[in-house]
C-alpha positions in Angstrom: 102.3 130.1 -24.4 103.6 131.8 -21.3 102.7 130.6 -17.7 102.4 133.1 -15.0 103.8 132.4 -11.3 104.4 134.3 -8.1 107.9 133.1 -8.0 110.3 131.4 -10.3 113.3 129.7 -8.7 116.4 128.9 -10.5 118.1 125.9 -9.3 116.5 123.3 -7.0 119.5 122.7 -4.6 118.9 123.1 -0.6 118.4 126.8 -1.2 116.0 126.9 -4.2 113.9 123.9 -3.1 113.7 124.9 0.5 112.7 128.4 -0.7 110.0 127.0 -3.0 108.5 125.0 -0.4 108.3 127.8 2.0 106.8 130.3 -0.8 104.2 127.7 -1.3 103.4 127.6 2.3 102.8 131.4 2.2 100.2 130.8 -0.6 102.6 131.7 -3.6 102.2 129.9 -7.0 105.7 128.7 -7.4 107.9 127.1 -9.8 111.6 125.8 -9.9 113.9 125.3 -13.0 116.7 122.7 -12.6 118.8 121.4 -15.5 120.1 118.3 -13.5 118.2 116.9 -10.5 116.3 118.3 -7.7 118.3 118.5 -4.4 121.3 120.2 -6.2 125.1 119.8 -5.6 124.6 119.1 -1.9 122.5 115.9 -2.5 124.0 114.7 -5.5 127.6 115.7 -5.6 128.7 117.3 -2.3 127.4 117.1 1.3 125.5 113.7 1.2 127.6 111.5 -1.1 130.8 112.6 0.7 129.5 112.2 4.3 128.2 108.9 3.2 131.9 107.8 2.0 133.2 109.4 5.4 130.9 107.3 7.3 132.2 104.0 5.4 135.6 105.0 6.0 135.1 105.8 9.7 133.5 102.3 10.0 136.3 100.5 8.2 138.6 102.2 10.5 136.9 101.2 13.5 136.6 97.4 12.5 140.2 97.4 11.5 140.9 98.6 15.2 138.1 96.7 16.8 140.4 94.6 19.1 141.0 98.0 21.2 137.3 97.2 22.2 137.7 93.3 22.7 136.3 92.5 19.3 138.5 90.3 17.2 137.4 90.4 13.5 139.3 88.6 10.7 139.7 89.4 7.2 138.4 93.0 7.3 138.2 93.9 3.7 137.1 97.0 1.8 134.8 96.8 -1.2 134.8 100.2 -2.9 132.0 99.1 -5.1 129.6 98.5 -2.4 130.7 101.6 -0.8 129.5 103.4 -3.8 126.3 101.4 -3.9 125.6 102.4 -0.3 126.2 106.3 -1.3 124.0 105.9 -4.2 121.2 104.2 -2.2 121.3 107.2 0.4 121.3 109.6 -2.3 118.4 108.1 -4.3 116.4 107.9 -0.8 116.7 111.7 -0.2 116.3 112.5 -3.9 112.8 110.9 -3.9 112.0 112.8 -0.7 112.9 116.1 -2.3 110.7 115.3 -5.2 107.8 114.4 -3.0 108.0 117.4 -0.8 107.7 119.6 -4.0 104.9 117.8 -5.5 103.2 117.7 -1.8 103.6 121.4 -1.9 102.4 121.7 -5.5 105.6 123.1 -6.8 105.9 122.8 -10.5 109.3 121.5 -11.6 110.8 122.5 -15.0 113.6 120.2 -16.3 116.1 122.6 -18.4 118.2 125.7 -18.1 116.5 128.8 -17.1 117.6 132.3 -18.3 116.4 135.7 -17.3 115.1 137.7 -20.2 114.8 141.5 -20.7 111.8 143.5 -20.8 109.5 141.9 -23.5 105.7 141.5 -24.3 105.4 139.2 -21.4 106.7 141.9 -18.6 108.1 145.6 -18.8 110.8 144.3 -16.3 113.5 141.8 -16.9 112.5 138.6 -15.2 110.7 136.5 -17.6 112.2 133.2 -17.7 112.9 131.1 -20.7 113.3 127.5 -19.9 115.5 125.8 -22.7 115.3 122.1 -22.6 118.1 119.7 -23.0 116.3 117.8 -26.0 116.1 121.1 -27.9 112.2 121.2 -28.0 110.5 124.3 -27.6 111.4 126.4 -24.7 108.7 127.0 -21.9 108.2 130.9 -20.9 107.3 131.6 -17.2 106.3 135.1 -16.1 106.7 135.7 -12.5 106.4 138.5 -10.1 109.6 137.4 -8.2 112.7 135.7 -9.4 115.0 133.7 -7.0 118.6 132.9 -8.6 119.8 129.9 -6.6 122.1 128.2 -9.1 124.9 127.3 -6.6 128.3 126.5 -7.7 131.0 124.2 -9.1 134.6 123.1 -8.0 137.2 125.9 -8.8 140.5 124.8 -10.3 144.0 126.3 -10.6 144.7 128.5 -13.7 146.7 126.3 -16.2 146.0 123.0 -14.3 144.0 120.7 -16.5 141.4 118.7 -14.9 140.9 115.2 -16.9 138.8 113.5 -14.4 141.1 110.2 -14.2 144.6 111.3 -12.9 143.7 115.0 -12.0 140.4 115.3 -10.3 138.0 117.6 -8.6 135.6 116.4 -5.7 133.0 115.8 -8.4 135.2 113.0 -10.0 136.5 111.8 -6.7 132.9 111.0 -5.4 132.7 108.6 -8.2 136.0 106.5 -7.7 135.2 102.8 -8.1 138.7 101.8 -6.9 141.2 103.7 -4.7 144.6 104.8 -5.8 147.6 104.0 -3.7 148.6 107.5 -3.3 147.1 111.0 -3.8 148.2 114.6 -3.6 145.3 116.7 -2.5 145.8 120.5 -3.6 144.0 122.5 -1.0 144.1 122.1 2.9 140.5 123.7 3.6 137.4 122.0 4.7 136.8 119.9 1.5 140.7 119.0 1.2 140.9 117.9 5.0 137.7 115.8 4.7 139.2 113.9 1.7 142.5 113.6 3.4 140.9 112.0 6.4 138.6 109.6 4.3 141.2 108.6 2.1 143.7 108.0 4.7 141.2 105.9 6.7 140.7 103.9 3.3 144.5 103.0 3.3 145.7 105.6 0.9 149.0 107.5 1.2 147.9 111.2 1.4 149.9 114.4 0.8 147.9 117.8 1.5 149.6 121.0 -0.1 148.2 124.1 1.3 149.1 127.5 0.0 148.3 129.2 3.5 150.6 128.7 6.3 148.1 126.4 8.1 145.3 124.0 7.0 141.7 125.0 7.8 142.9 128.5 7.5 139.7 129.8 8.4 139.3 127.9 11.8 140.7 129.0 15.0 144.5 128.7 14.9 144.3 126.3 17.8 142.0 123.9 15.9 144.0 124.2 12.9 147.2 123.2 14.9 145.4 120.4 16.7 144.1 119.0 13.3 147.5 119.2 11.7 149.0 117.1 14.6 146.3 114.4 14.5 146.7 114.0 10.8 150.2 113.9 10.9 150.0 111.2 13.6 147.9 109.1 11.3 150.9 109.4 8.7 149.1 112.2 6.5 151.9 114.1 4.9 151.0 118.0 5.1 152.7 120.9 3.2 151.8 124.4 4.2 153.0 127.6 2.9 153.4 125.7 -0.3 152.5 127.0 -3.8 151.8 124.3 -6.5 153.2 124.9 -10.0 150.5 123.9 -12.5 152.8 123.9 -15.4 154.8 121.4 -13.7 152.1 118.7 -13.8 153.1 115.7 -15.9 151.5 112.1 -16.1 153.4 109.1 -17.1 153.3 105.4 -16.5 150.1 105.8 -14.2 151.9 108.3 -12.1 151.2 112.4 -11.7 154.2 114.4 -10.9 154.4 117.9 -10.0 156.4 120.5 -8.4 155.7 123.1 -5.5 157.6 126.0 -4.1 157.9 126.0 -0.3 159.9 129.3 0.7 163.0 129.2 -1.4 162.8 125.4 -2.1 161.3 123.5 -4.8 159.4 120.4 -3.7 158.7 117.4 -6.2 155.7 115.3 -5.5 154.4 112.1 -7.1 151.1 110.3 -6.7 148.8 108.0 -8.8 146.3 110.8 -8.4 145.9 114.5 -7.7 142.7 116.1 -6.2 142.3 119.6 -6.6 140.4 121.1 -3.8 140.8 124.9 -3.8 137.3 126.1 -3.3 134.1 126.7 -5.4 132.9 129.1 -8.2 129.6 130.6 -8.5 127.4 129.5 -11.4 126.3 132.8 -12.8 127.2 132.2 -16.3 124.6 131.8 -19.1 121.5 132.6 -16.7 120.7 135.9 -18.5 122.2 138.4 -15.9 123.3 140.5 -18.9 119.6 141.5 -19.3 119.4 142.9 -16.0 121.0 145.5 -13.8 122.1 142.9 -11.4 125.8 143.5 -10.1 128.6 141.0 -9.9 131.8 141.6 -8.1 134.5 139.0 -7.6 132.6 136.5 -9.4 129.5 136.6 -7.1 126.4 138.2 -7.3 125.7 141.3 -4.9 122.6 141.4 -2.7 121.6 143.5 0.3 120.6 142.1 3.7 117.2 140.6 2.4 119.0 138.8 -0.6 117.4 141.4 -3.1 119.8 142.1 -6.1 120.1 145.7 -8.0 116.5 144.3 -9.5 114.4 144.7 -6.4 112.1 141.6 -7.7 115.2 139.5 -8.2 116.7 137.7 -5.1 119.9 135.6 -5.1 120.9 133.1 -2.4 123.4 130.3 -1.7 126.7 130.0 -3.3 126.2 132.5 -5.8 126.2 135.3 -3.6 129.7 134.3 -1.9 129.9 134.4 1.9 129.5 131.0 3.7 128.9 128.4 0.7 126.9 126.1 3.1 123.7 124.4 2.4 122.3 125.5 5.7 123.2 129.0 4.8 121.4 128.8 1.4 118.4 127.1 3.2 117.9 129.9 5.6 118.7 132.7 3.0 116.1 131.0 0.8 113.4 131.5 3.6 114.4 134.9 4.4 114.2 136.0 0.7 110.6 134.6 0.3 109.2 135.8 3.5 110.8 139.4 2.6 108.8 138.9 -0.9 105.6 138.1 1.1 105.9 141.4 2.9 106.5 139.3 6.2 108.7 141.1 9.2 112.1 139.3 8.4 115.4 139.6 10.5 118.7 139.7 8.4 121.1 136.7 8.8 124.0 137.3 11.4 127.1 135.8 10.2 128.2 135.5 13.6 125.3 132.9 14.3 126.3 130.4 11.2 127.9 127.1 12.4 130.7 125.8 10.3 131.5 122.1 10.1 134.2 119.8 8.9 133.3 116.0 8.8 136.6 114.8 9.1 138.2 112.5 12.0 138.2 114.1 14.3 135.4 116.5 13.1 135.4 120.4 13.7 132.5 122.4 14.6 132.7 126.4 15.0 130.6 129.3 15.3 131.4 133.1 15.9 134.7 134.8 16.3 138.1 133.0 16.6 140.4 134.3 19.5 142.7 136.2 16.6 139.6 137.8 15.1 138.0 138.8 18.5 141.3 140.6 19.6 141.6 142.2 16.0 138.2 143.7 16.6 139.2 145.1 19.9 137.8 142.6 22.4 139.3 141.9 25.7 138.7 138.3 26.0 138.3 135.6 28.4 139.1 132.0 26.9 138.2 128.7 28.4 139.5 125.5 26.9 138.9 121.9 28.0 139.9 118.5 26.5 137.9 115.7 25.3 140.1 113.2 27.2 138.7 114.6 30.5 135.2 113.4 29.5 134.1 110.0 30.3 131.8 109.5 27.4 135.0 110.3 25.0 137.0 107.5 26.7 134.1 105.2 26.4 134.0 106.2 22.6 137.8 105.6 22.3 138.1 109.0 20.9 139.9 111.3 23.2 141.8 113.7 20.8 140.7 117.5 20.6 139.1 120.1 22.6 136.5 122.7 23.0 137.2 126.4 23.1 135.1 129.2 24.4 135.9 132.8 23.8 133.8 135.5 25.8 134.0 139.4 26.1 135.9 140.2 29.5 133.8 143.3 29.8 130.2 142.1 29.1 130.5 138.3 29.5 129.1 138.0 25.9 129.7 134.8 24.1 131.9 135.5 21.0 132.8 132.2 19.8 132.9 128.6 20.3 135.3 126.1 18.5 135.4 122.3 18.7 137.6 119.6 17.4 136.8 116.1 18.5 134.2 113.5 18.4 130.8 114.4 17.0 131.8 118.3 17.0 129.6 118.8 14.2 126.5 117.7 16.1 127.6 119.5 19.5 128.3 122.8 17.6 124.3 123.4 17.8 124.3 124.1 21.4 126.5 127.1 20.7 124.5 128.0 18.0 121.4 128.2 20.1 123.4 130.1 22.9 124.4 132.9 20.3 120.9 133.2 19.1 119.6 133.4 22.9 122.3 135.7 23.7 123.5 133.3 26.5 126.8 133.9 28.5 129.2 131.3 29.6 127.7 131.6 33.0 124.2 130.5 31.8 125.7 127.6 29.8 127.6 126.4 32.6 124.5 126.5 34.8 122.5 124.2 32.2 122.6 120.9 33.6 124.3 118.4 31.1 123.6 114.8 31.4 126.5 112.5 32.4 128.0 110.5 30.7 127.5 112.6 27.5 129.9 114.6 25.2 128.0 117.3 25.7 129.6 117.8 29.2 132.5 119.6 27.6 130.2 122.4 27.1 129.5 122.8 30.8 133.1 122.4 31.7 134.5 124.7 29.1 132.2 127.5 30.3 133.3 127.2 33.6 136.8 126.9 32.4 136.2 130.6 30.8 136.3 132.0 34.6 138.9 129.3 35.6 136.3 127.3 37.5 136.2 124.0 35.5 135.7 121.0 37.6 137.4 118.2 36.0 140.4 120.4 34.6 143.7 118.5 35.0 
């Protein structure tokens, strides 16, 4: 028997479950279909578990260096099993929270794989959802007015490189490590690769990062990339940029993985106990029934308009399956936009220049808007302010003085074009720049907001003044 809904959401990650709750708030009858656990990759295999491990690594580093703060601690030991237990406790608590929110908002949850069917006796348009259960019991049939595809993504790999989950891992496998290797090669120096490099280095692992581009964090402002490379090298992380891994060269023998890579005209040989492949993520668009629709797929992602509609106007898609910024907070906002558009509300498309981006390494990175190079490529005449954390009292109190904040403005209009932070708590600080972008604030307006002392947020007031060469505490 078929069940009718206003909206059926495929996938209960941070895009899907947030969209479902918002739709329920708007009076819709809503169901979500999830083949694993509500909360999705972000909660169970991504954002939350990785940041929990990063926190343990950060604390371990601080405790080993506590004498710098006048605190002498003997016999500081790392118990990876307890680290994993804490990670799972955090994940479980949040998982229960998501289940509670869905239940509270009367969202029906179907466990299984949702597939879009073509026109049938249930509906003249494609969109009826068949929920196939893992126990092979009879499928549920859901007949919605609207469908929202939010099936997320999975780790990508290099063609020809076999992931065995033990010696050659992706991030899913690495999150479950009960013991740490002595050495690791991380293939990929993007956000995820750098977070793992920072974490494992703090845990005492010998780390090598291999990046194909000419710099790590290649999508960040070049000054940020250079500063991160400098700091990681100071921490004894080996970084190879402009280097291409040769997948066919990978061999495993006597508990060691060896591989070759091309750097310019040279061949580099690398060896470590483990290899972590971190080369991006791939959209989960297979086996969900897209072939029964007119939905367009290009370069492995679903094509949508500014309101998240696919070529089938009653079927929407959000999050990692549509490409762009594959970030949990983006998926959530896309989900809200999509269901409000379904409900006929007046909605505003998401401006990609208003999306904050974060890297949770040590130090952290937070950025929004255009880099200096991007701004110049777009024809802007720019004014650039830069201010170091070492000139801020709270940074010295924390004992974290590496890094800086960089602000880019349009010289003609004073419009804020971009803000880039590398330093302590950058991922929290970047929200001020996000609000400034939404409110169309200028550097002058940011400078004249009173920032309390002593706080890390003082870097905003100083860098805003620095845009016009007026920073008070500039050395």
